[in-house]
PDB file as gemmi writes it, atoms N, CA and C in Angstrom:
CRYST1    1.000    1.000    1.000  90.00  90.00  90.00 P 1                      
ATOM      1  N   UNK A   1     -22.350  50.284 -38.040  1.00  0.00           N  
ATOM      2  CA  UNK A   1     -21.113  49.188 -38.687  1.00  0.00           C  
ATOM      3  C   UNK A   1     -20.483  48.700 -37.384  1.00  0.00           C  
ATOM      4  N   UNK A   2     -20.311  49.284 -36.375  1.00  0.00           N  
ATOM      5  CA  UNK A   2     -20.082  48.980 -34.856  1.00  0.00           C  
ATOM      6  C   UNK A   2     -20.755  48.215 -34.410  1.00  0.00           C  
ATOM      7  N   UNK A   3     -22.182  48.317 -34.624  1.00  0.00           N  
ATOM      8  CA  UNK A   3     -23.202  47.419 -34.195  1.00  0.00           C  
ATOM      9  C   UNK A   3     -22.866  45.805 -34.575  1.00  0.00           C  
ATOM     10  N   UNK A   4     -22.457  45.939 -36.064  1.00  0.00           N  
ATOM     11  CA  UNK A   4     -22.403  44.854 -36.776  1.00  0.00           C  
ATOM     12  C   UNK A   4     -21.223  43.891 -35.888  1.00  0.00           C  
ATOM     13  N   UNK A   5     -20.070  44.720 -35.669  1.00  0.00           N  
ATOM     14  CA  UNK A   5     -18.898  44.303 -35.123  1.00  0.00           C  
ATOM     15  C   UNK A   5     -19.118  43.852 -33.945  1.00  0.00           C  
ATOM     16  N   UNK A   6     -19.439  44.092 -32.913  1.00  0.00           N  
ATOM     17  CA  UNK A   6     -20.051  44.159 -31.671  1.00  0.00           C  
ATOM     18  C   UNK A   6     -20.793  42.743 -31.567  1.00  0.00           C  
ATOM     19  N   UNK A   7     -21.833  42.452 -32.055  1.00  0.00           N  
ATOM     20  CA  UNK A   7     -23.317  41.672 -31.911  1.00  0.00           C  
ATOM     21  C   UNK A   7     -22.025  40.366 -33.037  1.00  0.00           C  
ATOM     22  N   UNK A   8     -21.263  40.509 -33.981  1.00  0.00           N  
ATOM     23  CA  UNK A   8     -20.558  39.749 -34.531  1.00  0.00           C  
ATOM     24  C   UNK A   8     -19.700  39.138 -33.229  1.00  0.00           C  
ATOM     25  N   UNK A   9     -18.853  39.870 -32.322  1.00  0.00           N  
ATOM     26  CA  UNK A   9     -18.090  39.352 -31.159  1.00  0.00           C  
ATOM     27  C   UNK A   9     -19.169  38.437 -30.414  1.00  0.00           C  
ATOM     28  N   UNK A  10     -19.806  38.969 -29.899  1.00  0.00           N  
ATOM     29  CA  UNK A  10     -20.740  38.302 -29.032  1.00  0.00           C  
ATOM     30  C   UNK A  10     -21.232  37.041 -29.289  1.00  0.00           C  
ATOM     31  N   UNK A  11     -21.642  37.060 -30.891  1.00  0.00           N  
ATOM     32  CA  UNK A  11     -22.247  35.511 -31.430  1.00  0.00           C  
ATOM     33  C   UNK A  11     -21.013  34.591 -31.400  1.00  0.00           C  
ATOM     34  N   UNK A  12     -19.815  34.986 -31.896  1.00  0.00           N  
ATOM     35  CA  UNK A  12     -18.378  33.811 -31.371  1.00  0.00           C  
ATOM     36  C   UNK A  12     -18.191  33.964 -30.350  1.00  0.00           C  
ATOM     37  N   UNK A  13     -18.510  34.783 -29.287  1.00  0.00           N  
ATOM     38  CA  UNK A  13     -17.914  34.223 -28.085  1.00  0.00           C  
ATOM     39  C   UNK A  13     -18.899  33.434 -27.432  1.00  0.00           C  
ATOM     40  N   UNK A  14     -20.261  33.449 -27.828  1.00  0.00           N  
ATOM     41  CA  UNK A  14     -21.227  32.417 -27.402  1.00  0.00           C  
ATOM     42  C   UNK A  14     -21.414  31.359 -28.047  1.00  0.00           C  
ATOM     43  N   UNK A  15     -20.905  30.925 -29.176  1.00  0.00           N  
ATOM     44  CA  UNK A  15     -21.045  29.821 -30.224  1.00  0.00           C  
ATOM     45  C   UNK A  15     -20.627  28.789 -29.322  1.00  0.00           C  
ATOM     46  N   UNK A  16     -19.738  28.494 -28.514  1.00  0.00           N  
ATOM     47  CA  UNK A  16     -19.169  27.103 -27.982  1.00  0.00           C  
ATOM     48  C   UNK A  16     -19.938  26.715 -26.538  1.00  0.00           C  
ATOM     49  N   UNK A  17     -20.619  28.163 -26.391  1.00  0.00           N  
ATOM     50  CA  UNK A  17     -21.837  27.881 -25.165  1.00  0.00           C  
ATOM     51  C   UNK A  17     -22.953  27.238 -25.977  1.00  0.00           C  
ATOM     52  N   UNK A  18     -22.961  27.787 -26.733  1.00  0.00           N  
ATOM     53  CA  UNK A  18     -24.727  27.675 -27.288  1.00  0.00           C  
ATOM     54  C   UNK A  18     -24.606  26.232 -28.196  1.00  0.00           C  
ATOM     55  N   UNK A  19     -23.338  25.828 -28.724  1.00  0.00           N  
ATOM     56  CA  UNK A  19     -23.176  24.352 -29.171  1.00  0.00           C  
ATOM     57  C   UNK A  19     -24.460  23.271 -28.267  1.00  0.00           C  
ATOM     58  N   UNK A  20     -24.457  23.127 -27.417  1.00  0.00           N  
ATOM     59  CA  UNK A  20     -25.341  21.938 -26.816  1.00  0.00           C  
ATOM     60  C   UNK A  20     -26.644  22.161 -26.787  1.00  0.00           C  
ATOM     61  N   UNK A  21     -27.028  23.151 -26.755  1.00  0.00           N  
ATOM     62  CA  UNK A  21     -28.505  23.259 -27.101  1.00  0.00           C  
ATOM     63  C   UNK A  21     -28.776  23.124 -28.311  1.00  0.00           C  
ATOM     64  N   UNK A  22     -27.938  23.745 -29.365  1.00  0.00           N  
ATOM     65  CA  UNK A  22     -28.121  23.860 -30.678  1.00  0.00           C  
ATOM     66  C   UNK A  22     -28.039  22.367 -31.191  1.00  0.00           C  
ATOM     67  N   UNK A  23     -27.746  21.515 -30.658  1.00  0.00           N  
ATOM     68  CA  UNK A  23     -27.557  20.243 -31.079  1.00  0.00           C  
ATOM     69  C   UNK A  23     -28.380  19.620 -30.070  1.00  0.00           C  
ATOM     70  N   UNK A  24     -29.007  20.033 -28.878  1.00  0.00           N  
ATOM     71  CA  UNK A  24     -30.296  19.081 -28.933  1.00  0.00           C  
ATOM     72  C   UNK A  24     -31.471  19.459 -29.532  1.00  0.00           C  
ATOM     73  N   UNK A  25     -31.737  20.685 -29.868  1.00  0.00           N  
ATOM     74  CA  UNK A  25     -32.717  21.422 -30.778  1.00  0.00           C  
ATOM     75  C   UNK A  25     -32.574  20.338 -32.298  1.00  0.00           C  
ATOM     76  N   UNK A  26     -31.341  20.098 -32.463  1.00  0.00           N  
ATOM     77  CA  UNK A  26     -31.056  19.387 -33.750  1.00  0.00           C  
ATOM     78  C   UNK A  26     -31.565  18.249 -33.877  1.00  0.00           C  
ATOM     79  N   UNK A  27     -31.216  17.655 -32.372  1.00  0.00           N  
ATOM     80  CA  UNK A  27     -31.720  16.082 -32.716  1.00  0.00           C  
ATOM     81  C   UNK A  27     -33.370  16.229 -32.343  1.00  0.00           C  
ATOM     82  N   UNK A  28     -33.739  16.810 -31.734  1.00  0.00           N  
ATOM     83  CA  UNK A  28     -35.365  17.166 -31.481  1.00  0.00           C  
ATOM     84  C   UNK A  28     -36.323  17.199 -32.745  1.00  0.00           C  
ATOM     85  N   UNK A  29     -35.564  18.320 -33.607  1.00  0.00           N  
ATOM     86  CA  UNK A  29     -36.015  18.774 -35.274  1.00  0.00           C  
ATOM     87  C   UNK A  29     -35.770  17.419 -35.874  1.00  0.00           C  
ATOM     88  N   UNK A  30     -35.252  16.615 -36.116  1.00  0.00           N  
ATOM     89  CA  UNK A  30     -34.786  15.678 -36.982  1.00  0.00           C  
ATOM     90  C   UNK A  30     -35.574  14.461 -36.697  1.00  0.00           C  
ATOM     91  N   UNK A  31     -36.652  14.165 -38.032  1.00  0.00           N  
ATOM     92  CA  UNK A  31     -37.463  12.560 -37.671  1.00  0.00           C  
ATOM     93  C   UNK A  31     -36.473  11.709 -37.254  1.00  0.00           C  
ATOM     94  N   UNK A  32     -35.014  11.345 -38.380  1.00  0.00           N  
ATOM     95  CA  UNK A  32     -34.114  10.596 -38.099  1.00  0.00           C  
ATOM     96  C   UNK A  32     -32.512  11.344 -37.989  1.00  0.00           C  
ATOM     97  N   UNK A  33     -32.168  10.577 -37.302  1.00  0.00           N  
ATOM     98  CA  UNK A  33     -30.491  10.932 -36.658  1.00  0.00           C  
ATOM     99  C   UNK A  33     -29.919  10.990 -37.899  1.00  0.00           C  
ATOM    100  N   UNK A  34     -29.379  12.595 -38.472  1.00  0.00           N  
ATOM    101  CA  UNK A  34     -28.710  12.890 -39.434  1.00  0.00           C  
ATOM    102  C   UNK A  34     -27.384  12.753 -38.731  1.00  0.00           C  
ATOM    103  N   UNK A  35     -26.151  12.108 -39.302  1.00  0.00           N  
ATOM    104  CA  UNK A  35     -24.932  12.036 -39.176  1.00  0.00           C  
ATOM    105  C   UNK A  35     -24.426  13.252 -39.742  1.00  0.00           C  
ATOM    106  N   UNK A  36     -23.729  14.205 -38.643  1.00  0.00           N  
ATOM    107  CA  UNK A  36     -22.638  15.184 -38.688  1.00  0.00           C  
ATOM    108  C   UNK A  36     -21.708  15.365 -37.913  1.00  0.00           C  
ATOM    109  N   UNK A  37     -20.382  15.639 -38.631  1.00  0.00           N  
ATOM    110  CA  UNK A  37     -19.421  15.228 -37.986  1.00  0.00           C  
ATOM    111  C   UNK A  37     -18.984  16.478 -36.972  1.00  0.00           C  
ATOM    112  N   UNK A  38     -17.998  16.362 -36.378  1.00  0.00           N  
ATOM    113  CA  UNK A  38     -17.757  17.341 -35.227  1.00  0.00           C  
ATOM    114  C   UNK A  38     -17.488  18.819 -35.690  1.00  0.00           C  
ATOM    115  N   UNK A  39     -16.867  18.599 -36.838  1.00  0.00           N  
ATOM    116  CA  UNK A  39     -16.271  19.874 -37.152  1.00  0.00           C  
ATOM    117  C   UNK A  39     -17.156  20.676 -38.240  1.00  0.00           C  
ATOM    118  N   UNK A  40     -17.970  19.514 -38.887  1.00  0.00           N  
ATOM    119  CA  UNK A  40     -19.418  20.822 -39.208  1.00  0.00           C  
ATOM    120  C   UNK A  40     -20.462  20.905 -38.357  1.00  0.00           C  
ATOM    121  N   UNK A  41     -20.568  20.142 -37.265  1.00  0.00           N  
ATOM    122  CA  UNK A  41     -21.469  21.135 -36.107  1.00  0.00           C  
ATOM    123  C   UNK A  41     -21.097  22.414 -35.333  1.00  0.00           C  
ATOM    124  N   UNK A  42     -19.659  22.479 -35.344  1.00  0.00           N  
ATOM    125  CA  UNK A  42     -19.183  23.686 -34.973  1.00  0.00           C  
ATOM    126  C   UNK A  42     -19.314  24.827 -36.096  1.00  0.00           C  
ATOM    127  N   UNK A  43     -19.378  24.312 -37.275  1.00  0.00           N  
ATOM    128  CA  UNK A  43     -19.434  25.285 -38.374  1.00  0.00           C  
ATOM    129  C   UNK A  43     -21.246  25.544 -37.999  1.00  0.00           C  
ATOM    130  N   UNK A  44     -22.083  25.132 -38.262  1.00  0.00           N  
ATOM    131  CA  UNK A  44     -23.344  24.915 -37.735  1.00  0.00           C  
ATOM    132  C   UNK A  44     -23.605  25.851 -36.913  1.00  0.00           C  
ATOM    133  N   UNK A  45     -23.295  25.642 -35.991  1.00  0.00           N  
ATOM    134  CA  UNK A  45     -23.402  26.294 -34.337  1.00  0.00           C  
ATOM    135  C   UNK A  45     -22.734  27.600 -35.025  1.00  0.00           C  
ATOM    136  N   UNK A  46     -21.403  28.237 -35.414  1.00  0.00           N  
ATOM    137  CA  UNK A  46     -21.461  29.492 -35.864  1.00  0.00           C  
ATOM    138  C   UNK A  46     -22.532  30.104 -36.626  1.00  0.00           C  
ATOM    139  N   UNK A  47     -22.854  29.253 -37.695  1.00  0.00           N  
ATOM    140  CA  UNK A  47     -23.693  30.225 -38.693  1.00  0.00           C  
ATOM    141  C   UNK A  47     -24.955  30.450 -38.455  1.00  0.00           C  
ATOM    142  N   UNK A  48     -25.386  29.675 -37.215  1.00  0.00           N  
ATOM    143  CA  UNK A  48     -26.678  29.629 -36.439  1.00  0.00           C  
ATOM    144  C   UNK A  48     -26.717  30.906 -35.284  1.00  0.00           C  
ATOM    145  N   UNK A  49     -25.494  31.065 -34.728  1.00  0.00           N  
ATOM    146  CA  UNK A  49     -25.303  32.568 -34.200  1.00  0.00           C  
ATOM    147  C   UNK A  49     -25.389  33.505 -34.691  1.00  0.00           C  
ATOM    148  N   UNK A  50     -24.381  33.599 -35.855  1.00  0.00           N  
ATOM    149  CA  UNK A  50     -24.221  34.532 -37.140  1.00  0.00           C  
ATOM    150  C   UNK A  50     -25.597  34.681 -37.647  1.00  0.00           C  
ATOM    151  N   UNK A  51     -26.590  33.885 -37.657  1.00  0.00           N  
ATOM    152  CA  UNK A  51     -27.789  34.370 -38.694  1.00  0.00           C  
ATOM    153  C   UNK A  51     -28.682  34.852 -37.377  1.00  0.00           C  
ATOM    154  N   UNK A  52     -28.911  34.419 -35.963  1.00  0.00           N  
ATOM    155  CA  UNK A  52     -29.290  35.130 -34.861  1.00  0.00           C  
ATOM    156  C   UNK A  52     -28.817  36.800 -34.748  1.00  0.00           C  
ATOM    157  N   UNK A  53     -27.433  36.738 -34.989  1.00  0.00           N  
ATOM    158  CA  UNK A  53     -27.002  38.452 -35.106  1.00  0.00           C  
ATOM    159  C   UNK A  53     -27.232  39.257 -35.900  1.00  0.00           C  
ATOM    160  N   UNK A  54     -27.578  38.593 -36.866  1.00  0.00           N  
ATOM    161  CA  UNK A  54     -28.009  39.476 -38.475  1.00  0.00           C  
ATOM    162  C   UNK A  54     -29.316  39.834 -38.198  1.00  0.00           C  
ATOM    163  N   UNK A  55     -30.380  38.906 -37.924  1.00  0.00           N  
ATOM    164  CA  UNK A  55     -31.677  39.116 -37.441  1.00  0.00           C  
ATOM    165  C   UNK A  55     -31.706  40.349 -36.103  1.00  0.00           C  
ATOM    166  N   UNK A  56     -31.347  40.124 -35.246  1.00  0.00           N  
ATOM    167  CA  UNK A  56     -31.182  41.146 -34.207  1.00  0.00           C  
ATOM    168  C   UNK A  56     -30.058  42.354 -34.999  1.00  0.00           C  
ATOM    169  N   UNK A  57     -29.471  42.685 -35.748  1.00  0.00           N  
ATOM    170  CA  UNK A  57     -28.963  43.905 -36.470  1.00  0.00           C  
ATOM    171  C   UNK A  57     -30.037  44.800 -36.899  1.00  0.00           C  
ATOM    172  N   UNK A  58     -30.970  43.596 -38.198  1.00  0.00           N  
ATOM    173  CA  UNK A  58     -32.193  44.110 -38.540  1.00  0.00           C  
ATOM    174  C   UNK A  58     -32.742  44.595 -37.768  1.00  0.00           C  
ATOM    175  N   UNK A  59     -33.157  44.231 -36.787  1.00  0.00           N  
ATOM    176  CA  UNK A  59     -34.375  44.690 -35.749  1.00  0.00           C  
ATOM    177  C   UNK A  59     -34.002  45.722 -34.911  1.00  0.00           C  
ATOM    178  N   UNK A  60     -32.831  46.009 -34.702  1.00  0.00           N  
ATOM    179  CA  UNK A  60     -32.037  47.065 -34.038  1.00  0.00           C  
ATOM    180  C   UNK A  60     -31.903  48.401 -34.784  1.00  0.00           C  
ATOM    181  N   UNK A  61     -32.678  47.754 -36.112  1.00  0.00           N  
ATOM    182  CA  UNK A  61     -32.683  49.257 -37.275  1.00  0.00           C  
ATOM    183  C   UNK A  61     -31.112  49.598 -37.653  1.00  0.00           C  
ATOM    184  N   UNK A  62     -30.245  48.486 -37.293  1.00  0.00           N  
ATOM    185  CA  UNK A  62     -28.696  49.066 -37.674  1.00  0.00           C  
ATOM    186  C   UNK A  62     -28.085  49.018 -39.101  1.00  0.00           C  
ATOM    187  N   UNK A  63     -27.450  49.998 -40.018  1.00  0.00           N  
ATOM    188  CA  UNK A  63     -27.361  48.996 -41.167  1.00  0.00           C  
ATOM    189  C   UNK A  63     -26.375  47.662 -41.153  1.00  0.00           C  
ATOM    190  N   UNK A  64     -26.942  46.778 -41.638  1.00  0.00           N  
ATOM    191  CA  UNK A  64     -26.618  45.162 -42.034  1.00  0.00           C  
ATOM    192  C   UNK A  64     -25.251  45.260 -42.993  1.00  0.00           C  
ATOM    193  N   UNK A  65     -24.384  44.609 -41.950  1.00  0.00           N  
ATOM    194  CA  UNK A  65     -23.021  44.847 -43.039  1.00  0.00           C  
ATOM    195  C   UNK A  65     -22.451  43.226 -42.793  1.00  0.00           C  
ATOM    196  N   UNK A  66     -21.835  42.736 -43.714  1.00  0.00           N  
ATOM    197  CA  UNK A  66     -21.617  41.543 -43.385  1.00  0.00           C  
ATOM    198  C   UNK A  66     -20.260  41.378 -42.931  1.00  0.00           C  
ATOM    199  N   UNK A  67     -19.096  42.232 -43.324  1.00  0.00           N  
ATOM    200  CA  UNK A  67     -17.855  41.740 -42.982  1.00  0.00           C  
ATOM    201  C   UNK A  67     -17.472  42.169 -41.793  1.00  0.00           C  
ATOM    202  N   UNK A  68     -18.491  43.552 -41.166  1.00  0.00           N  
ATOM    203  CA  UNK A  68     -17.764  43.781 -39.796  1.00  0.00           C  
ATOM    204  C   UNK A  68     -18.397  42.720 -38.852  1.00  0.00           C  
ATOM    205  N   UNK A  69     -19.655  41.779 -39.140  1.00  0.00           N  
ATOM    206  CA  UNK A  69     -20.162  41.184 -38.664  1.00  0.00           C  
ATOM    207  C   UNK A  69     -19.626  39.467 -38.467  1.00  0.00           C  
ATOM    208  N   UNK A  70     -18.619  39.112 -39.624  1.00  0.00           N  
ATOM    209  CA  UNK A  70     -17.831  37.869 -39.689  1.00  0.00           C  
ATOM    210  C   UNK A  70     -16.654  38.045 -38.736  1.00  0.00           C  
ATOM    211  N   UNK A  71     -16.278  39.841 -38.974  1.00  0.00           N  
ATOM    212  CA  UNK A  71     -14.604  40.072 -38.521  1.00  0.00           C  
ATOM    213  C   UNK A  71     -15.251  40.099 -37.076  1.00  0.00           C  
ATOM    214  N   UNK A  72     -16.301  40.618 -36.533  1.00  0.00           N  
ATOM    215  CA  UNK A  72     -16.454  40.441 -34.893  1.00  0.00           C  
ATOM    216  C   UNK A  72     -16.513  39.120 -34.563  1.00  0.00           C  
ATOM    217  N   UNK A  73     -17.055  38.139 -35.457  1.00  0.00           N  
ATOM    218  CA  UNK A  73     -17.376  36.405 -34.936  1.00  0.00           C  
ATOM    219  C   UNK A  73     -16.000  36.181 -34.824  1.00  0.00           C  
ATOM    220  N   UNK A  74     -14.710  36.383 -35.815  1.00  0.00           N  
ATOM    221  CA  UNK A  74     -13.473  35.598 -35.988  1.00  0.00           C  
ATOM    222  C   UNK A  74     -12.991  36.172 -34.790  1.00  0.00           C  
ATOM    223  N   UNK A  75     -13.195  37.602 -33.973  1.00  0.00           N  
ATOM    224  CA  UNK A  75     -12.612  37.989 -32.875  1.00  0.00           C  
ATOM    225  C   UNK A  75     -13.167  37.609 -31.812  1.00  0.00           C  
ATOM    226  N   UNK A  76     -14.156  37.158 -31.452  1.00  0.00           N  
ATOM    227  CA  UNK A  76     -15.133  36.542 -30.257  1.00  0.00           C  
ATOM    228  C   UNK A  76     -14.885  35.041 -30.396  1.00  0.00           C  
ATOM    229  N   UNK A  77     -14.701  34.297 -31.808  1.00  0.00           N  
ATOM    230  CA  UNK A  77     -14.029  32.841 -31.295  1.00  0.00           C  
ATOM    231  C   UNK A  77     -12.945  32.575 -30.773  1.00  0.00           C  
ATOM    232  N   UNK A  78     -12.348  33.442 -31.593  1.00  0.00           N  
ATOM    233  CA  UNK A  78     -10.533  32.890 -31.168  1.00  0.00           C  
ATOM    234  C   UNK A  78      -9.945  34.201 -30.534  1.00  0.00           C  
ATOM    235  N   UNK A  79     -10.813  35.053 -29.961  1.00  0.00           N  
ATOM    236  CA  UNK A  79      -9.734  35.911 -29.416  1.00  0.00           C  
ATOM    237  C   UNK A  79      -9.088  35.325 -28.274  1.00  0.00           C  
ATOM    238  N   UNK A  80      -9.288  34.741 -27.375  1.00  0.00           N  
ATOM    239  CA  UNK A  80      -8.418  34.152 -26.297  1.00  0.00           C  
ATOM    240  C   UNK A  80      -7.117  33.508 -27.070  1.00  0.00           C  
ATOM    241  N   UNK A  81      -7.069  33.051 -28.338  1.00  0.00           N  
ATOM    242  CA  UNK A  81      -5.822  32.251 -28.637  1.00  0.00           C  
ATOM    243  C   UNK A  81      -5.120  33.844 -29.292  1.00  0.00           C  
ATOM    244  N   UNK A  82      -5.807  34.099 -30.116  1.00  0.00           N  
ATOM    245  CA  UNK A  82      -5.027  35.736 -30.246  1.00  0.00           C  
ATOM    246  C   UNK A  82      -4.237  36.402 -29.472  1.00  0.00           C  
ATOM    247  N   UNK A  83      -4.969  36.895 -28.575  1.00  0.00           N  
ATOM    248  CA  UNK A  83      -4.396  37.501 -27.467  1.00  0.00           C  
ATOM    249  C   UNK A  83      -3.274  36.655 -26.579  1.00  0.00           C  
ATOM    250  N   UNK A  84      -3.354  35.581 -26.345  1.00  0.00           N  
ATOM    251  CA  UNK A  84      -2.112  34.572 -26.028  1.00  0.00           C  
ATOM    252  C   UNK A  84      -0.805  34.281 -26.608  1.00  0.00           C  
ATOM    253  N   UNK A  85      -1.244  34.410 -28.427  1.00  0.00           N  
ATOM    254  CA  UNK A  85      -0.512  34.141 -29.003  1.00  0.00           C  
ATOM    255  C   UNK A  85       0.552  35.896 -28.997  1.00  0.00           C  
ATOM    256  N   UNK A  86      -0.277  36.793 -28.897  1.00  0.00           N  
ATOM    257  CA  UNK A  86      -0.117  38.187 -28.698  1.00  0.00           C  
ATOM    258  C   UNK A  86       1.091  38.408 -27.568  1.00  0.00           C  
ATOM    259  N   UNK A  87       0.503  37.891 -26.291  1.00  0.00           N  
ATOM    260  CA  UNK A  87       1.462  38.181 -24.918  1.00  0.00           C  
ATOM    261  C   UNK A  87       2.614  36.910 -25.117  1.00  0.00           C  
ATOM    262  N   UNK A  88       2.763  36.064 -25.723  1.00  0.00           N  
ATOM    263  CA  UNK A  88       3.561  34.696 -25.904  1.00  0.00           C  
ATOM    264  C   UNK A  88       4.723  35.460 -27.020  1.00  0.00           C  
ATOM    265  N   UNK A  89       4.328  36.320 -27.886  1.00  0.00           N  
ATOM    266  CA  UNK A  89       5.308  36.611 -28.780  1.00  0.00           C  
ATOM    267  C   UNK A  89       5.737  38.069 -28.307  1.00  0.00           C  
ATOM    268  N   UNK A  90       5.408  38.756 -27.010  1.00  0.00           N  
ATOM    269  CA  UNK A  90       6.279  39.542 -26.535  1.00  0.00           C  
ATOM    270  C   UNK A  90       7.203  39.352 -25.682  1.00  0.00           C  
ATOM    271  N   UNK A  91       6.888  37.819 -24.798  1.00  0.00           N  
ATOM    272  CA  UNK A  91       7.524  37.341 -23.669  1.00  0.00           C  
ATOM    273  C   UNK A  91       9.068  36.847 -24.300  1.00  0.00           C  
ATOM    274  N   UNK A  92       8.914  36.112 -25.776  1.00  0.00           N  
ATOM    275  CA  UNK A  92       9.852  35.682 -26.534  1.00  0.00           C  
ATOM    276  C   UNK A  92       9.158  34.197 -27.326  1.00  0.00           C  
ATOM    277  N   UNK A  93      10.323  33.380 -27.957  1.00  0.00           N  
ATOM    278  CA  UNK A  93       9.529  32.449 -28.893  1.00  0.00           C  
ATOM    279  C   UNK A  93       8.915  31.258 -27.697  1.00  0.00           C  
ATOM    280  N   UNK A  94      10.092  30.817 -26.839  1.00  0.00           N  
ATOM    281  CA  UNK A  94       9.909  29.812 -25.867  1.00  0.00           C  
ATOM    282  C   UNK A  94       8.595  29.917 -25.221  1.00  0.00           C  
ATOM    283  N   UNK A  95       8.198  31.411 -24.566  1.00  0.00           N  
ATOM    284  CA  UNK A  95       7.267  31.392 -23.738  1.00  0.00           C  
ATOM    285  C   UNK A  95       5.858  31.624 -24.817  1.00  0.00           C  
ATOM    286  N   UNK A  96       5.959  31.969 -26.120  1.00  0.00           N  
ATOM    287  CA  UNK A  96       5.318  32.262 -27.117  1.00  0.00           C  
ATOM    288  C   UNK A  96       4.278  30.700 -27.314  1.00  0.00           C  
ATOM    289  N   UNK A  97       5.260  29.658 -27.199  1.00  0.00           N  
ATOM    290  CA  UNK A  97       4.778  28.030 -27.447  1.00  0.00           C  
ATOM    291  C   UNK A  97       3.788  27.646 -26.054  1.00  0.00           C  
ATOM    292  N   UNK A  98       4.712  27.862 -24.785  1.00  0.00           N  
ATOM    293  CA  UNK A  98       3.874  27.446 -23.821  1.00  0.00           C  
ATOM    294  C   UNK A  98       2.526  28.368 -23.639  1.00  0.00           C  
ATOM    295  N   UNK A  99       2.379  29.577 -23.900  1.00  0.00           N  
ATOM    296  CA  UNK A  99       1.182  30.294 -24.236  1.00  0.00           C  
ATOM    297  C   UNK A  99       0.372  29.827 -25.116  1.00  0.00           C  
ATOM    298  N   UNK A 100       0.784  29.231 -26.198  1.00  0.00           N  
ATOM    299  CA  UNK A 100      -0.280  28.665 -27.447  1.00  0.00           C  
ATOM    300  C   UNK A 100      -0.336  27.306 -26.832  1.00  0.00           C  
ATOM    301  N   UNK A 101       0.211  26.540 -26.371  1.00  0.00           N  
ATOM    302  CA  UNK A 101      -0.205  25.059 -25.733  1.00  0.00           C  
ATOM    303  C   UNK A 101      -1.344  25.274 -24.890  1.00  0.00           C  
ATOM    304  N   UNK A 102      -0.796  26.530 -23.544  1.00  0.00           N  
ATOM    305  CA  UNK A 102      -1.714  26.967 -22.794  1.00  0.00           C  
ATOM    306  C   UNK A 102      -3.220  27.413 -23.514  1.00  0.00           C  
ATOM    307  N   UNK A 103      -3.284  28.187 -24.164  1.00  0.00           N  
ATOM    308  CA  UNK A 103      -4.597  28.810 -25.138  1.00  0.00           C  
ATOM    309  C   UNK A 103      -5.446  27.425 -25.273  1.00  0.00           C  
ATOM    310  N   UNK A 104      -4.510  26.453 -25.992  1.00  0.00           N  
ATOM    311  CA  UNK A 104      -5.317  25.462 -26.837  1.00  0.00           C  
ATOM    312  C   UNK A 104      -5.641  24.444 -25.901  1.00  0.00           C  
ATOM    313  N   UNK A 105      -4.949  24.055 -24.606  1.00  0.00           N  
ATOM    314  CA  UNK A 105      -5.636  23.769 -23.507  1.00  0.00           C  
ATOM    315  C   UNK A 105      -6.536  24.063 -22.871  1.00  0.00           C  
ATOM    316  N   UNK A 106      -7.024  25.591 -22.668  1.00  0.00           N  
ATOM    317  CA  UNK A 106      -8.088  26.202 -22.224  1.00  0.00           C  
ATOM    318  C   UNK A 106      -9.425  26.321 -23.417  1.00  0.00           C  
ATOM    319  N   UNK A 107      -9.115  26.122 -24.552  1.00  0.00           N  
ATOM    320  CA  UNK A 107     -10.392  25.806 -25.240  1.00  0.00           C  
ATOM    321  C   UNK A 107     -10.649  24.671 -25.377  1.00  0.00           C  
ATOM    322  N   UNK A 108     -10.060  23.601 -25.673  1.00  0.00           N  
ATOM    323  CA  UNK A 108     -10.564  22.103 -25.653  1.00  0.00           C  
ATOM    324  C   UNK A 108     -10.540  21.649 -23.914  1.00  0.00           C  
ATOM    325  N   UNK A 109     -10.551  22.143 -23.026  1.00  0.00           N  
ATOM    326  CA  UNK A 109     -10.888  21.680 -22.011  1.00  0.00           C  
ATOM    327  C   UNK A 109      -9.960  20.936 -21.407  1.00  0.00           C  
ATOM    328  N   UNK A 110      -9.001  20.219 -21.617  1.00  0.00           N  
ATOM    329  CA  UNK A 110      -7.969  19.782 -20.920  1.00  0.00           C  
ATOM    330  C   UNK A 110      -7.052  20.497 -19.758  1.00  0.00           C  
ATOM    331  N   UNK A 111      -7.076  21.723 -19.572  1.00  0.00           N  
ATOM    332  CA  UNK A 111      -6.081  22.152 -19.034  1.00  0.00           C  
ATOM    333  C   UNK A 111      -7.124  22.348 -17.351  1.00  0.00           C  
ATOM    334  N   UNK A 112      -8.318  21.575 -17.038  1.00  0.00           N  
ATOM    335  CA  UNK A 112      -9.140  21.497 -16.351  1.00  0.00           C  
ATOM    336  C   UNK A 112      -8.938  19.959 -14.969  1.00  0.00           C  
ATOM    337  N   UNK A 113      -8.150  19.414 -16.002  1.00  0.00           N  
ATOM    338  CA  UNK A 113      -7.861  18.029 -15.057  1.00  0.00           C  
ATOM    339  C   UNK A 113      -7.702  18.046 -14.066  1.00  0.00           C  
TER     340      UNK A 113                                                      
END                                                                             
């Protein structure tokens, strides 16, 4: 069970980094340009990473369970935002808004201008 959770968290964390490679592979494999929306491609990238994680769980011989895998992926994908929200709540409501905005900027890349 812990293996599923850890590999799910790794898959969720690596999803944004793997997305360009998945996009490139999809464009090379498809004979025609298939219109895929940005949100749909985010889901496709996450599902691709979860499939890879579930295959790795099977190869490692661990008991494959979907719930811990998905829970780990949720934590890996949104972990930075969860931590920022928790820290913001502990500091007060005004700080929570600032922390949430900072986390959103970090995730979108706007904070690096």
